[in-house]
C-alpha positions as CSV (number, residue, x, y, z in Angstrom):
1,M,18.5,9.1,-31.0
2,T,14.7,8.9,-30.9
3,G,14.8,5.1,-30.6
4,L,17.2,5.4,-27.6
5,L,14.9,7.9,-25.9
6,L,11.8,5.7,-26.4
7,L,13.7,2.7,-25.1
8,T,14.7,4.6,-22.0
9,L,11.2,5.8,-21.4
10,A,9.8,2.3,-21.9
11,G,12.4,0.9,-19.4
12,L,11.5,3.6,-16.9
13,A,7.8,2.9,-17.2
14,S,8.5,-0.8,-16.7
15,I,10.4,-0.2,-13.5
16,I,7.6,2.0,-12.1
17,W,5.0,-0.5,-13.1
18,W,6.9,-3.3,-11.4
19,S,7.4,-1.2,-8.2
20,L,3.7,-0.5,-8.0
21,L,2.8,-4.2,-8.4
22,K,5.3,-5.2,-5.8
23,G,3.9,-2.5,-3.4
24,K,0.4,-3.7,-4.0
25,E,1.3,-7.3,-3.1
26,Q,3.1,-6.1,0.1
27,A,0.1,-4.0,1.0
28,R,-2.3,-6.9,0.4
29,N,-0.3,-9.3,2.5
30,A,0.1,-6.7,5.4
31,A,-3.7,-5.9,5.3
32,S,-4.6,-9.6,5.3
33,M,-2.3,-10.4,8.3
34,A,-3.5,-7.4,10.3
35,C,-7.2,-8.2,9.7
36,R,-6.6,-11.8,10.6
37,E,-4.8,-10.8,13.9
38,H,-7.7,-8.5,14.9
39,G,-10.6,-10.9,13.9
40,L,-11.5,-8.9,10.8
41,L,-12.3,-10.0,7.3
42,L,-10.4,-8.3,4.4
43,M,-13.1,-7.8,1.8
44,D,-12.4,-9.2,-1.7
45,D,-8.8,-9.9,-0.5
46,T,-7.6,-6.8,-2.2
47,V,-6.2,-3.3,-1.7
48,V,-6.5,-0.2,-4.0
49,L,-3.8,2.4,-4.6
50,N,-4.9,5.6,-3.0
51,S,-1.9,7.9,-3.4
52,V,1.8,8.1,-4.4
53,R,3.8,10.8,-2.6
54,L,7.4,11.8,-2.7
55,K,9.1,12.6,0.6
56,K,12.5,13.7,1.5
57,E,14.7,11.3,3.4
58,G,18.1,12.8,4.2
59,H,19.6,14.1,1.0
60,S,17.5,12.1,-1.3
61,R,13.8,11.7,-2.2
62,A,11.8,8.5,-1.8
63,Y,8.3,7.5,-2.7
64,R,5.5,6.6,-0.3
65,L,2.5,4.5,-1.4
66,Q,-0.8,4.5,0.4
67,Y,-3.3,1.7,-0.3
68,R,-6.8,1.6,1.1
69,F,-9.0,-1.4,1.8
70,E,-12.4,-2.4,3.1
71,F,-12.9,-4.9,5.9
72,A,-15.9,-6.5,7.7
73,R,-16.3,-6.9,11.5
74,E,-19.2,-9.2,12.6
75,G,-20.8,-8.9,9.2
76,I,-20.7,-5.1,9.0
77,L,-18.7,-3.5,6.2
78,H,-16.1,-0.8,7.2
79,T,-14.0,1.3,4.8
80,G,-11.4,2.7,7.2
81,G,-8.3,0.7,6.4
82,S,-5.1,1.8,4.8
83,V,-1.6,0.5,4.3
84,L,1.5,2.9,4.1
85,I,4.6,1.6,2.3
86,G,7.8,3.6,2.2
87,H,11.0,2.9,0.3
88,G,13.0,0.5,2.5
89,Q,10.5,0.5,5.3
90,R,8.1,-2.2,6.6
91,P,4.4,-1.6,5.8
92,T,2.3,0.2,8.4
93,V,-1.4,-0.8,8.6
94,I,-4.0,1.6,10.0
95,I,-7.5,0.3,10.7
96,K,-10.1,2.8,11.8
97,T,-13.0,1.2,13.8
98,S,-15.7,2.5,16.0
99,N,-13.6,1.5,19.0
100,G,-10.6,3.6,17.9
101,Q,-7.7,3.4,15.5
102,L,-5.4,0.4,15.3
103,I,-1.9,1.1,14.0
104,Q,0.4,-1.9,13.3
105,E,3.8,-2.1,11.7
106,M,4.2,-5.4,9.9
């Protein structure tokens, strides 16, 4: 009985880990494309997990991942970028610049 419980927990942990890796790759691709389209440089070509939230969608609950990233514009470092990924939704990129906020659904 204990072995079955441990196996189930290990399987659940593996699924969560795989989902987070998949989300990070989606967020990195979305941030990279948005930065390229707006003439920005994605620093270190990476994103960092900022938060995981549960939200209610209809009669069920789904997760929402938020990743943050840094970018450079004309050689000046900015830290106001984030990517939101919801279950079954396309990534949304939010870039905060001195000229305002850019919101783009990828």
